[in-house]
N, C-alpha and C positions, 0 to 999 in steps of 0.2 A: 539877523539871521533867523528867530524864533519862529518869524513868519514863514520861511521856506519848510520846515520841519512841520509845523500845521497842515499847511498845503501838503506833505508825505502822507500824513496821516490822516486826512483827509481822504485823500487818494485810496490808499489801500484799504480802508476802513476797518471792520470790524476783525480782519485777518491778523493784526498788527497784536501782538501779544507780548514782545517785548522792546527797550525801546533803550539805545545806548547816546547818551546824553553829556554834553559837556566840553569845555576846553577853555579857553582864554577869556579871560572877562574883559568886556568893554563896558559893563554898565549897564548892558540891556534889561528890559524888563521881562520878566517871564511869566507874569499873570497870565496872560492869553492862553500862553501854552500850557499852562497849568490846568488850566480851566478845561480845555480840548482834551489832557490826558486823562483828567479825573471822569470825563464824559464818555471816555470811549472804552475799550474792552483789552485795555493796556493792563497787565498784571504785574509785571515787572520792570524797574526803570534801573539801569546800571550807569553809574554817576561819573565822571571823570573831571580831574581837577580843572582849573578852579570853580569854574562855573557848578559844580555839580551839586554844591552844598546850598547854592542861590535857588538852582531850580528846584531842589528838594523842600527847600523852604518856601517855595512859592507855591508848591503844590499843597503843602502841609495848611499853609495860611487859606489858601482856597477850599480846601476840603473844611477847614474851620467855619469859614463863613458861607458856606454853602450847608451845613450839617450832613456832608458826605461821611459816611461810615466806611466807604471803602475807599483805601489808600493800595497804592500797588506796593508789591515789595519794592525794597531798594535796596542796594551795594554800593558803594563808594569806592572806587580805583584809588590805592595809594599812591601820590604822585612821588614817594621815595622808592617806588619799586620801578620806575624810568618806563620808557615808553612799550619795547619788547613785550617784558613782564604784565606791565599793565593792561597792552591791550589783549595778550593771552588769556590772561584772567578774567577779563569783559566777556570775551568770545566764550570761553569757556561755562561762564555763567549764564550764558546766552543760549546754549547747546542745552543745560541742565535745566532750565526754566522754560524753553519754549518747545511747545507740544508738537509733532511731526504736524506737518502740513499747515502751521502758522508763521507769523513773518517775525525776523527780528529786525527792526527798524533801525539803521545807524545813520541818523541824520540828527547831529550834535546840538543846534541851535546856538552853537557859539565857534569863532575861528579858531583853528587847532594848535596854533602858539602856545608856546608855555612846555608842556608835555610831549608836544611834537615839533618836529621842524617846521612841517607845512602840511596843508591837506592830503598833498600826495603822500608824506612819509605815514600818517595818519591811515590812510584808504591803503596801501599797500600793505601795512602790517595788520589792518582787518582783515584783507583778501588770503593773506600769507597764513594766517590764524584759522579762519575758516575751512583752508582748504586743507591745512594740517590735522587741525582737531578732528576732519570729517574722515580719516583714513580710519580703517578696521582698527582695531587694537589701542585707538587712543589714548590719552589717561585724562579724560577730558569729564570725567564722572559718568554718573549714571541717572536717565529720568525715570527709570522705574518701570 
């Protein structure tokens, strides 16, 4: 599944500024994904359990190997928050840290199971919070 995310990142190019990543852990290798993220214009990664920590570790390890000094800012979504609050927080952070005209890519590189029932549940919550927090007067924070 990291390969699909890599292809999404390639196809959207330098417009991707924020990524939502992570999910159920099937022991996948995130090294190539980490390398691609570090070679991109991604400035923020928002990481879901369970693989979020592993993805961040891969990014850090790859950065150390390549002497990269530019790491994206990162946020971990707390599994204890549950799927509703977790996705709301992820989308809120995406609104705060993605500049107008740039892309927030929701391509998790991991299966949905764990925090979410399935991919439909994860996608529905994502769409719901994107729509809800886009409404005027929403309390998503400020981009400055």
